[in-house]
DOROGU-974982 format. One record per residue (C-alpha): x, y, z; residue in one letter. Coordinates in steps of 0.1 Angstrom, whole numbers, plus 5000, padded with zeros to 4 digits. Each point is the difference from the previous one (the first is absolute). Last residue first. Layout:
<rs>
<c1 X c2 Y c3 Z resn a>
...
</rs>
This chain:
<rs>
<c1 5067 c2 4799 c3 5014 resn e>
<c1 4971 c2 5018 c3 5017 resn s>
<c1 4989 c2 5033 c3 4984 resn y>
<c1 4965 c2 4988 c3 4989 resn d>
<c1 4982 c2 5029 c3 4981 resn l>
<c1 4963 c2 5010 c3 5003 resn e>
<c1 4983 c2 5020 c3 4971 resn m>
<c1 4978 c2 5030 c3 4994 resn i>
<c1 4993 c2 5008 c3 5037 resn v>
<c1 4978 c2 5034 c3 5000 resn q>
<c1 5020 c2 5028 c3 5015 resn g>
<c1 4987 c2 5026 c3 4977 resn l>
<c1 4970 c2 4989 c3 4981 resn s>
<c1 5000 c2 4976 c3 4971 resn v>
<c1 4983 c2 4999 c3 4966 resn l>
<c1 5002 c2 4967 c3 4981 resn d>
<c1 5013 c2 5002 c3 4963 resn n>
<c1 5023 c2 4971 c3 5005 resn e>
<c1 4993 c2 4977 c3 5027 resn k>
<c1 5000 c2 5002 c3 5038 resn f>
<c1 5008 c2 4978 c3 5031 resn f>
<c1 5033 c2 4985 c3 4989 resn i>
<c1 5012 c2 4973 c3 5025 resn k>
<c1 5035 c2 4986 c3 5010 resn k>
<c1 5023 c2 5017 c3 4976 resn v>
<c1 5034 c2 4988 c3 5010 resn t>
<c1 5027 c2 5020 c3 5018 resn g>
<c1 5030 c2 5025 c3 4993 resn d>
<c1 4995 c2 5034 c3 5016 resn r>
<c1 4977 c2 5032 c3 4997 resn p>
<c1 4985 c2 4985 c3 4969 resn a>
<c1 4991 c2 5027 c3 4974 resn v>
<c1 4969 c2 5022 c3 4992 resn v>
<c1 5003 c2 5017 c3 4965 resn e>
<c1 4978 c2 5032 c3 4998 resn n>
<c1 4984 c2 5010 c3 4968 resn e>
<c1 4987 c2 5035 c3 5001 resn m>
<c1 4965 c2 5012 c3 4990 resn k>
<c1 4993 c2 5010 c3 5037 resn m>
<c1 5006 c2 4965 c3 5011 resn a>
<c1 5008 c2 4969 c3 4976 resn e>
<c1 5015 c2 4971 c3 5022 resn l>
<c1 5025 c2 4976 c3 4981 resn i>
<c1 5008 c2 4968 c3 5018 resn f>
<c1 5028 c2 4980 c3 5015 resn l>
<c1 5032 c2 5016 c3 4988 resn r>
<c1 5031 c2 4984 c3 5013 resn e>
<c1 5016 c2 5023 c3 5027 resn d>
<c1 5011 c2 4973 c3 5022 resn a>
<c1 4997 c2 4966 c3 4981 resn k>
<c1 4969 c2 4980 c3 4992 resn v>
<c1 4992 c2 4963 c3 5001 resn q>
<c1 4967 c2 4991 c3 4983 resn q>
<c1 4974 c2 4978 c3 5020 resn g>
<c1 4973 c2 5025 c3 4990 resn e>
<c1 5006 c2 5017 c3 4967 resn t>
<c1 5020 c2 5033 c3 4994 resn v>
<c1 4996 c2 5032 c3 4977 resn l>
<c1 4964 c2 5008 c3 5010 resn i>
<c1 4991 c2 5029 c3 4975 resn k>
<c1 4979 c2 5031 c3 5000 resn l>
<c1 4987 c2 4996 c3 5036 resn i>
<c1 4978 c2 5032 c3 5003 resn k>
<c1 5006 c2 5027 c3 5027 resn g>
<c1 4999 c2 5011 c3 5037 resn p>
<c1 5036 c2 5004 c3 5014 resn m>
<c1 5028 c2 4978 c3 5014 resn p>
<c1 4978 c2 4969 c3 4994 resn a>
<c1 5012 c2 4975 c3 5025 resn e>
<c1 5026 c2 4972 c3 4998 resn i>
<c1 4996 c2 4976 c3 5028 resn t>
<c1 5026 c2 4979 c3 5017 resn n>
<c1 5009 c2 5025 c3 5029 resn d>
<c1 4964 c2 4999 c3 5011 resn a>
<c1 5001 c2 4962 c3 5003 resn p>
<c1 5029 c2 5000 c3 5024 resn s>
<c1 5034 c2 4988 c3 4986 resn a>
<c1 5011 c2 4968 c3 5013 resn a>
<c1 5030 c2 4994 c3 5024 resn g>
<c1 4980 c2 4987 c3 5029 resn s>
<c1 5008 c2 5033 c3 5019 resn e>
<c1 4985 c2 5020 c3 4971 resn s>
<c1 5020 c2 5012 c3 4971 resn t>
<c1 5011 c2 5035 c3 4991 resn v>
<c1 5031 c2 4998 c3 5021 resn s>
<c1 5013 c2 5014 c3 5033 resn p>
<c1 4967 c2 4993 c3 5017 resn h>
<c1 5004 c2 5010 c3 5036 resn e>
<c1 5020 c2 5030 c3 4993 resn e>
<c1 4975 c2 5011 c3 4974 resn r>
<c1 5011 c2 5009 c3 4964 resn q>
<c1 4977 c2 5028 c3 4987 resn r>
<c1 4982 c2 4989 c3 4968 resn q>
<c1 5002 c2 5008 c3 4964 resn i>
<c1 4987 c2 4981 c3 4971 resn e>
<c1 5009 c2 5018 c3 4969 resn l>
<c1 4979 c2 4997 c3 4968 resn v>
<c1 5016 c2 5013 c3 4968 resn k>
<c1 4986 c2 5019 c3 4970 resn g>
<c1 5017 c2 5032 c3 5010 resn n>
<c1 4985 c2 5000 c3 5036 resn v>
<c1 4975 c2 4976 c3 5016 resn f>
<c1 5005 c2 4997 c3 5038 resn v>
<c1 4988 c2 4973 c3 5019 resn l>
<c1 5002 c2 5005 c3 5037 resn f>
<c1 5006 c2 4973 c3 5025 resn s>
<c1 4986 c2 4979 c3 5029 resn e>
<c1 4963 c2 4998 c3 4996 resn r>
<c1 4999 c2 5015 c3 4965 resn t>
<c1 5002 c2 5037 c3 4993 resn r>
<c1 4996 c2 5012 c3 4967 resn a>
<c1 5020 c2 5025 c3 4978 resn y>
<c1 4999 c2 5021 c3 4969 resn y>
<c1 5029 c2 5023 c3 4991 resn v>
<c1 4994 c2 5028 c3 4974 resn p>
<c1 5032 c2 5016 c3 4988 resn m>
<c1 5017 c2 5035 c3 5003 resn t>
<c1 5035 c2 5005 c3 4986 resn t>
<c1 5019 c2 5033 c3 5005 resn d>
<c1 5021 c2 4985 c3 5031 resn r>
<c1 4979 c2 4974 c3 5014 resn h>
<c1 4963 c2 5008 c3 5002 resn t>
<c1 4974 c2 4973 c3 5011 resn i>
<c1 4964 c2 5003 c3 4993 resn l>
<c1 4977 c2 4979 c3 5022 resn a>
<c1 4975 c2 4973 c3 4996 resn m>
<c1 4981 c2 4976 c3 5020 resn h>
<c1 4979 c2 5021 c3 5024 resn e>
<c1 5001 c2 5029 c3 4977 resn s>
<c1 5023 c2 5027 c3 4986 resn v>
<c1 5027 c2 4998 c3 5026 resn p>
<c1 5030 c2 5024 c3 4991 resn a>
<c1 5033 c2 4986 c3 5009 resn i>
<c1 5032 c2 5019 c3 4995 resn s>
<c1 5031 c2 4977 c3 4998 resn l>
<c1 5035 c2 5008 c3 5008 resn s>
<c1 5027 c2 4974 c3 4993 resn i>
<c1 5031 c2 4991 c3 5020 resn t>
<c1 5026 c2 4976 c3 4988 resn t>
<c1 5028 c2 4988 c3 5023 resn a>
<c1 4983 c2 4966 c3 5009 resn d>
<c1 4963 c2 5007 c3 4995 resn l>
<c1 4990 c2 5036 c3 5012 resn t>
<c1 4964 c2 5011 c3 4998 resn i>
<c1 4991 c2 5037 c3 5004 resn h>
<c1 4963 c2 5005 c3 5002 resn v>
<c1 4988 c2 5036 c3 4991 resn n>
<c1 4976 c2 5025 c3 5015 resn g>
<c1 5030 c2 5021 c3 5014 resn s>
<c1 5013 c2 4970 c3 5021 resn k>
<c1 4993 c2 4963 c3 5003 resn h>
<c1 5029 c2 4978 c3 5004 resn e>
<c1 5004 c2 4964 c3 4990 resn t>
<c1 5030 c2 4977 c3 5005 resn t>
<c1 4999 c2 4968 c3 4980 resn a>
<c1 5012 c2 4964 c3 5007 resn v>
<c1 4991 c2 4975 c3 4975 resn i>
<c1 4987 c2 4963 c3 4999 resn p>
<c1 4991 c2 4986 c3 4966 resn q>
<c1 4968 c2 4980 c3 4999 resn s>
<c1 4982 c2 5025 c3 4975 resn n>
<c1 5011 c2 5029 c3 5022 resn i>
<c1 5007 c2 4990 c3 5037 resn i>
<c1 5007 c2 5028 c3 5024 resn w>
<c1 5021 c2 5008 c3 5030 resn n>
<c1 4998 c2 5036 c3 5014 resn e>
<c1 5023 c2 5029 c3 5009 resn k>
<c1 4981 c2 5030 c3 5008 resn m>
</rs>
C-alpha cells in the first residue's frame, strides 16, 4: 500500500507490503525487509538482514516517537486534509512539541538549557536504561522551551522530559 508519511518533518512516500511475517518497505527504488517481533507494549525487536536491534516506541496524539540507534524519529501519517505537520493556524500542536522518554530510565545528563536553540539531531539529554547510555536528539530545529526534569531523576516511558518550540 502506498502511503504518505512525515518523518522528522520530512515528507516521504513509502510502499509497504506485509507477507511471510515480514514487512517490506519501498522508498524510491530501494526495498528493505524487516521482521518485527513485539516484546512489550513499547518495545519490539526488529531484524534486518542478520542484524537484530531493540526499538522503543511511544504514541503521542498524532504521531509515533521511535527510539532506535540513539536517535528519536517522529513518524506520522500525512493526512489529506493536513498536508503538513502544523495545524491550520501554522503552529505545531502541543503534543508535537514534546520530547518524551523513549524508555524508563535515569536522566544522566541534560545537554541543553531552556531558551537554547537546537538543530535537528542535536543531543538533548542522555538517558541511562538497562545499563546503557542512550542519547536523545532533537527531531528538528527549534528552541528549548521548558525542561521538566533534572539530572539523576528517574523517568517512566512516555514522560515528557522537555518541550521544544519549532516556530521560526
